[in-house]
C-alpha positions as CSV (number, residue, x, y, z in Angstrom):
1,X,-20.6,-0.9,-13.7
2,X,-22.8,-3.6,-15.2
3,X,-25.7,-5.8,-14.0
4,X,-24.7,-8.2,-11.3
5,X,-26.6,-11.1,-9.8
6,X,-28.0,-10.2,-6.3
7,X,-27.3,-6.5,-6.6
8,X,-29.7,-3.6,-7.3
9,X,-27.0,-0.9,-7.9
10,X,-27.2,-1.0,-11.7
11,X,-30.9,-1.5,-11.9
12,X,-31.7,1.4,-9.6
13,X,-29.5,3.8,-11.6
14,X,-31.5,2.9,-14.7
15,X,-35.1,2.9,-13.3
16,X,-36.8,4.4,-10.3
17,X,-38.1,1.6,-8.1
18,X,-39.9,1.8,-4.8
19,X,-37.2,-0.3,-3.0
20,X,-34.2,1.6,-4.4
21,X,-34.1,4.4,-1.8
22,X,-34.0,1.7,0.9
23,X,-31.0,-0.2,-0.5
24,X,-27.3,0.5,-0.8
25,X,-24.6,1.7,1.6
26,X,-25.7,5.3,1.8
27,X,-28.6,6.7,3.8
28,X,-30.4,7.9,0.7
29,X,-30.1,4.6,-1.1
30,X,-29.8,4.3,-4.9
31,X,-31.0,7.1,-7.2
32,X,-31.7,6.8,-11.0
33,X,-29.7,8.9,-13.4
34,X,-32.9,10.1,-15.1
35,X,-36.5,10.1,-13.9
36,X,-39.8,11.6,-14.9
37,X,-40.5,15.2,-14.0
38,X,-42.3,16.0,-10.7
39,X,-45.4,18.1,-10.4
40,X,-46.4,20.3,-7.4
41,X,-49.9,19.9,-6.0
42,X,-50.8,22.1,-3.0
43,X,-47.1,22.5,-1.9
44,X,-46.5,18.7,-2.3
45,X,-44.4,17.1,-4.9
46,X,-46.0,14.2,-6.8
47,X,-43.6,11.9,-8.6
48,X,-44.4,9.8,-11.7
49,X,-47.5,11.7,-12.6
50,X,-48.0,10.0,-15.9
51,X,-47.6,6.6,-14.3
52,X,-50.2,7.5,-11.6
53,X,-52.7,8.2,-14.4
54,X,-52.1,4.7,-15.7
55,X,-52.6,3.3,-12.2
56,X,-55.9,5.1,-11.9
57,X,-57.0,3.6,-15.3
58,X,-55.8,0.2,-14.1
59,X,-57.9,0.4,-11.0
60,X,-61.1,1.1,-13.1
61,X,-60.2,-1.6,-15.5
62,X,-59.6,-4.1,-12.7
63,X,-63.0,-3.3,-11.2
64,X,-64.6,-4.0,-14.6
65,X,-62.7,-7.3,-15.0
66,X,-63.7,-8.4,-11.5
67,X,-67.3,-7.6,-12.2
68,X,-67.3,-9.7,-15.4
69,X,-65.5,-12.6,-13.8
70,X,-67.9,-12.7,-10.9
71,X,-70.9,-12.5,-13.3
72,X,-69.9,-15.8,-15.0
73,X,-71.6,-17.8,-12.3
74,X,-70.9,-21.3,-13.7
75,X,-67.4,-20.7,-15.3
76,X,-64.6,-23.0,-14.1
77,X,-62.2,-21.3,-11.8
78,X,-64.3,-18.2,-11.3
79,X,-63.6,-17.7,-7.6
80,X,-60.0,-18.6,-8.0
81,X,-59.3,-16.2,-10.9
82,X,-61.0,-13.3,-9.1
83,X,-58.5,-13.6,-6.3
84,X,-55.8,-12.8,-8.8
85,X,-57.5,-9.6,-9.8
86,X,-58.1,-8.7,-6.2
87,X,-54.3,-9.0,-5.6
88,X,-53.6,-6.9,-8.7
89,X,-56.0,-4.2,-7.4
90,X,-54.1,-4.1,-4.1
91,X,-50.8,-4.1,-5.9
92,X,-51.8,-1.1,-8.0
93,X,-53.0,0.8,-4.9
94,X,-49.7,0.2,-3.2
95,X,-47.7,1.2,-6.3
96,X,-49.7,4.4,-6.4
97,X,-48.8,5.2,-2.8
98,X,-45.2,4.3,-2.9
99,X,-43.9,5.6,-6.2
100,X,-45.9,8.8,-6.2
101,X,-44.4,10.3,-3.0
102,X,-47.8,10.4,-1.3
103,X,-46.0,8.4,1.4
104,X,-42.6,10.2,1.7
105,X,-39.4,8.2,1.5
106,X,-38.4,9.7,4.9
107,X,-41.5,8.4,6.6
108,X,-41.1,5.6,9.1
109,X,-43.9,3.6,7.5
110,X,-42.4,3.8,3.9
111,X,-40.4,0.6,4.3
112,X,-43.5,-1.3,5.4
113,X,-45.5,-0.1,2.4
114,X,-42.7,-1.1,0.1
115,X,-42.5,-4.5,1.7
116,X,-46.3,-4.9,1.3
117,X,-46.0,-3.9,-2.3
118,X,-43.2,-6.5,-2.9
119,X,-45.2,-9.1,-1.0
120,X,-48.3,-8.4,-3.0
121,X,-46.3,-8.8,-6.2
122,X,-45.1,-12.3,-5.2
123,X,-48.5,-13.3,-3.9
124,X,-50.1,-12.2,-7.2
125,X,-47.7,-14.2,-9.3
126,X,-48.1,-17.3,-7.0
127,X,-51.9,-17.0,-7.2
128,X,-51.8,-16.8,-11.0
129,X,-49.6,-19.9,-11.1
130,X,-52.1,-21.9,-9.0
131,X,-54.8,-20.8,-11.4
132,X,-52.9,-22.5,-14.1
133,X,-53.6,-25.9,-12.4
134,X,-57.3,-25.4,-12.1
135,X,-57.9,-26.6,-15.7
136,X,-56.3,-29.9,-14.8
137,X,-58.9,-30.6,-12.2
138,X,-56.3,-31.5,-9.4
139,X,-59.2,-30.6,-7.2
140,X,-62.7,-29.3,-7.7
141,X,-62.8,-25.6,-8.3
142,X,-64.8,-23.4,-6.0
143,X,-64.7,-25.7,-3.0
144,X,-63.5,-24.8,0.4
145,X,-60.3,-26.9,0.0
146,X,-59.3,-25.1,-3.2
147,X,-60.2,-21.6,-2.1
148,X,-58.4,-21.9,1.3
149,X,-55.4,-23.5,-0.5
150,X,-55.2,-20.4,-2.6
151,X,-55.7,-18.0,0.3
152,X,-53.3,-19.6,2.8
153,X,-50.5,-20.3,0.3
154,X,-50.7,-16.8,-1.2
155,X,-50.7,-15.3,2.3
156,X,-47.6,-17.4,3.1
157,X,-45.8,-16.1,0.0
158,X,-46.8,-12.6,0.9
159,X,-45.5,-13.0,4.5
160,X,-42.3,-14.5,3.3
161,X,-41.6,-11.7,0.9
162,X,-42.6,-9.1,3.5
163,X,-40.2,-10.5,6.0
164,X,-37.3,-10.7,3.5
165,X,-38.0,-7.1,2.5
166,X,-38.1,-5.7,6.0
167,X,-35.2,-7.8,7.1
168,X,-33.2,-6.4,4.2
169,X,-34.2,-2.8,4.7
170,X,-33.4,-3.0,8.5
171,X,-30.3,-5.3,7.9
172,X,-31.6,-8.0,10.3
173,X,-29.1,-10.8,10.8
174,X,-27.4,-11.9,7.6
175,X,-29.6,-9.6,5.4
176,X,-27.8,-6.7,3.8
177,X,-29.0,-3.6,2.0
178,X,-25.8,-3.5,-0.1
179,X,-26.2,-7.1,-1.2
180,X,-30.0,-7.9,-1.1
181,X,-29.6,-11.4,-2.5
182,X,-32.9,-12.7,-1.0
183,X,-34.9,-9.8,-2.3
184,X,-33.3,-10.2,-5.7
185,X,-34.1,-13.9,-5.9
186,X,-37.7,-13.5,-4.9
187,X,-38.4,-10.5,-7.2
188,X,-36.4,-11.3,-10.3
189,X,-36.4,-15.2,-10.2
190,X,-39.3,-16.5,-8.2
191,X,-41.9,-14.1,-9.7
192,X,-41.0,-14.7,-13.3
193,X,-40.8,-18.4,-12.7
194,X,-44.4,-18.5,-11.4
195,X,-45.5,-16.6,-14.5
196,X,-43.5,-19.0,-16.8
197,X,-45.1,-22.1,-15.2
198,X,-48.6,-20.6,-15.7
199,X,-47.9,-19.9,-19.4
200,X,-46.6,-23.4,-20.0
201,X,-49.5,-25.0,-18.2
202,X,-52.0,-23.0,-20.3
203,X,-50.2,-23.9,-23.6
204,X,-50.4,-27.6,-22.7
205,X,-54.0,-27.2,-21.6
206,X,-55.1,-25.5,-24.8
207,X,-53.2,-27.9,-27.1
208,X,-54.5,-31.0,-25.4
209,X,-58.1,-30.2,-24.6
210,X,-59.5,-27.4,-26.8
211,X,-60.5,-27.8,-30.5
212,X,-59.2,-24.4,-31.4
213,X,-55.9,-22.6,-30.7
214,X,-57.2,-19.0,-30.7
215,X,-56.8,-18.6,-26.9
216,X,-53.0,-19.1,-27.4
217,X,-52.9,-15.7,-29.1
218,X,-54.3,-14.0,-25.9
219,X,-51.8,-15.8,-23.6
220,X,-49.0,-15.0,-26.1
221,X,-49.9,-11.3,-26.1
222,X,-49.9,-11.3,-22.3
223,X,-46.4,-12.8,-22.2
224,X,-45.1,-10.4,-24.9
225,X,-46.5,-7.3,-23.0
226,X,-44.9,-8.5,-19.8
227,X,-41.5,-9.1,-21.3
228,X,-41.6,-5.7,-23.2
229,X,-42.5,-3.9,-20.0
230,X,-39.7,-5.5,-18.0
231,X,-37.1,-4.8,-20.7
232,X,-38.1,-1.2,-21.0
233,X,-37.9,-0.7,-17.2
234,X,-34.7,-2.5,-16.4
235,X,-32.6,-1.8,-19.5
236,X,-34.0,1.2,-21.4
237,X,-35.7,3.5,-18.8
238,X,-32.8,6.0,-18.5
239,X,-32.4,6.2,-22.3
240,X,-36.1,6.8,-22.8
241,X,-36.2,9.4,-20.1
242,X,-33.2,11.3,-21.6
243,X,-34.7,11.2,-25.1
244,X,-38.1,12.5,-24.0
245,X,-36.6,15.2,-21.8
246,X,-37.8,13.8,-18.5
247,X,-41.5,13.9,-19.3
248,X,-41.8,10.1,-18.8
249,X,-39.5,7.2,-18.2
250,X,-39.5,3.5,-18.3
251,X,-41.9,3.2,-15.3
252,X,-44.7,4.8,-17.4
253,X,-44.3,2.2,-20.2
254,X,-43.8,-0.6,-17.8
255,X,-47.0,0.2,-16.0
256,X,-48.9,0.3,-19.3
257,X,-47.4,-3.1,-20.3
258,X,-48.3,-4.7,-17.0
259,X,-51.9,-3.5,-17.4
260,X,-52.1,-4.8,-20.9
261,X,-50.7,-8.1,-19.8
262,X,-53.3,-8.5,-17.0
263,X,-56.1,-7.6,-19.5
264,X,-54.9,-10.2,-21.9
265,X,-54.9,-12.8,-19.1
266,X,-58.5,-11.9,-18.4
267,X,-59.3,-12.2,-22.1
268,X,-57.6,-15.6,-22.3
269,X,-59.5,-16.9,-19.2
270,X,-62.8,-15.5,-20.7
271,X,-62.1,-17.3,-24.0
272,X,-61.6,-20.7,-22.5
273,X,-64.5,-20.7,-20.0
274,X,-68.1,-21.1,-21.0
275,X,-71.2,-20.6,-19.0
276,X,-73.9,-23.2,-18.6
277,X,-76.9,-21.3,-19.8
278,X,-79.2,-23.6,-17.8
279,X,-77.7,-22.4,-14.5
280,X,-76.6,-18.8,-15.4
281,X,-78.2,-15.9,-13.6
282,X,-78.6,-12.3,-14.6
283,X,-77.5,-12.8,-18.2
284,X,-79.2,-11.4,-21.2
285,X,-82.2,-13.1,-22.6
286,X,-81.4,-15.5,-25.4
287,X,-83.3,-15.5,-28.7
288,X,-83.9,-19.0,-30.0
289,X,-84.9,-19.7,-33.6
290,X,-86.3,-22.8,-35.1
291,X,-84.9,-23.2,-38.6
292,X,-86.5,-26.4,-39.7
293,X,-90.2,-26.8,-40.4
294,X,-92.1,-29.4,-38.5
295,X,-93.0,-32.5,-40.4
296,X,-96.7,-33.4,-40.7
297,X,-96.0,-37.0,-39.9
298,X,-94.2,-36.0,-36.6
299,X,-96.2,-37.2,-33.6
300,X,-95.7,-33.7,-32.1
301,X,-96.9,-31.9,-35.2
302,X,-100.6,-31.6,-34.1
303,X,-99.4,-29.4,-31.2
304,X,-97.5,-27.0,-33.4
305,X,-100.3,-24.5,-33.7
306,X,-100.9,-24.5,-30.0
307,X,-97.2,-24.0,-29.2
308,X,-96.8,-21.2,-31.7
309,X,-99.6,-19.3,-30.0
310,X,-98.1,-19.8,-26.6
311,X,-94.4,-18.8,-27.3
312,X,-94.7,-16.8,-30.5
313,X,-94.0,-13.6,-28.6
314,X,-90.5,-14.9,-27.6
315,X,-89.4,-15.0,-31.2
316,X,-90.1,-18.7,-31.9
317,X,-92.2,-19.4,-35.0
318,X,-93.6,-22.6,-36.3
319,X,-94.9,-23.6,-39.7
320,X,-98.6,-24.1,-40.1
321,X,-98.3,-27.8,-40.5
322,X,-101.7,-28.6,-39.1
323,X,-103.8,-26.3,-41.4
324,X,-105.8,-29.3,-42.6
325,X,-107.1,-29.7,-39.1
326,X,-108.7,-26.3,-39.3
327,X,-106.4,-24.7,-36.7
328,X,-107.6,-27.3,-34.1
329,X,-104.6,-29.5,-34.3
330,X,-105.4,-31.4,-31.2
331,X,-109.1,-32.3,-32.1
332,X,-108.5,-35.3,-34.4
333,X,-106.0,-36.9,-32.1
334,X,-108.4,-36.3,-29.1
335,X,-111.2,-38.0,-31.0
336,X,-109.0,-40.9,-31.9
337,X,-107.9,-41.3,-28.3
338,X,-111.6,-41.3,-27.2
339,X,-112.4,-44.0,-29.8
340,X,-109.4,-46.1,-28.9
341,X,-109.9,-45.9,-25.2
342,X,-113.6,-45.6,-24.4
343,X,-114.5,-44.5,-20.8
344,X,-115.4,-47.2,-18.4
């Protein structure tokens, strides 16, 4: 039995996915031929323990990335990009709950958590694609129009995927668990298409507007990590699981690759956005250095000694260009002004 469009049977026999127990003709759904070992914690079985560790690391890393994005107060697309990381944080929490067995498969709420997980995945991909248009200034970033466009459309995508998932799991109307074509199209076609559009938009943006192409390396790494993670999960998970004797499977490596991909997206965004130092808040103090000596003939030269005494503690030094004035650089000019403009 090979891979077929619109069917999860082959995919679910290769890799353990949250939706697999809810699909298929049988009551127990699809089961993988090989999956990572379980561990027992206080009489409860925990699945995918190694992947859960990566999820915890991903949560900490996401908090750090959110903090750094929010701290770039004047960066273009700051508020829009932070939405993407919020969605990734929610997605990681839902992945932690569904794939670990913390919420049992037999629970009545399990299908709804899986639907929320799938909906968050599509909403995150959609939000990232919208971020790709920010650099083209289709609307001013940070405005109410832009932010609510992101929020409402992402919520719409989430609701659409949530409805399709629940309708498939419950076999509402024409939706079928044995042939979940709607779920398949949204997860394996719509989501990658959004990511592809984002990557293409960023390549065009960098090539046409930036003087250097180094950011393309970051976006390329993000794309490579994502592709590697998907290939390992969908095609190689059972082989890896068998070779490593059930210690880990493709879910573990897929989770790592997804985290690395998100981190490279952050690195890319950080490399193409610059802060306006005049309006930045809370940043580190900048040390300025005057590398050229002031010219004696400069009309501002007489004030050099006075300026050096005022700001010398900040690391700014000036040459003693007014030494012939006896350290009173302003005195001759003051006398000249008094002679040229006598008081009335």
